[in-house]
N, C-alpha and C positions, 0 to 999 in steps of 0.2 A: 110749421115750417112752410115757407113760401116755395112754390114749385115753378120751374121754368116752363112756360107755355110755348109749345112749338106748333107752328102751322105747317102741316104736311100736305104735299100736293096729291090730289086724287087723280085718277085716270092713268094716262100713259107713263107718268113719272113716278107713280106710287111705288111700284116694285123696285125700281132702281134706287129710290130714296131709302126704302127699308133695307136694301142690300148695303148701301153706304153706311147706315147706322150699324148694321151687323158687323161690318169690317172694323168699326170703332168699338165693338164689344157690347152693343145694345141689341136686345131682341125687341122688335116692334111688330105687333100683329094686329090685324083688323078683322073683326067678325063681319060677315056679310051684312049689308044694310046698316052698318054702324058708321058713325062719324067720329068716334072716339077710339083711337087705337090704344092697345094695351102695350105699355113700355115697362121693361123689367128693371126700372130704376125709380124708386119712390120720389125722387126729386124732380122728375120730368112728367109732364102731361102733354098730350097732343090733341089736335083737332084736325080733321080733314077738310080741305077747301079746294076749289078749283084753282089751278095755278095762277090764272089771271086775276084772282081776287086776294091772294095772300099778301101782297105788298100793301094793299089798302087796310087789311086787318092788322098788320104790324104797325102801320102809321097811326091807326086809331087806338092801339093798345089792347085790342082783343087778344092778341098773342104777343109774346115777347120777341120771338124770332120766327123766321119762316124760310122755306126753300122755294124759290121761284126763279124765273128767268129775268135777266136784266131788261129784256124787252118789255115785260109787264110792269117793271118799276118805272121805266120811261113813259110808257103809254098811259099809266095811271097818274103820272106827275105827282108822286108822293115823296115826302121827306123821310127817307129811311137811311140807315147806315149800312153799306154793303160790307160784309165781313170777309167775304172770299168768293172766289170763282171756282166752280166745280166742273 
């Protein structure tokens, strides 16, 4: 089964992103010094990145989707589809 790969922002947006997923019914946890969060859905897997790099990793296919700021999409001049504004 193919998993949906999600790029999660590390740093100041990490906790609010995990809280957003919790409101949607997903438990996302990250052990200290890890870059791979644990998600309670077997169809999802995640990787932690700096917010400013997520759009580049989505454009390159490293992850399928990611959460980042529109400013980073514009600054990195990448071709990605914006699904929504949070």
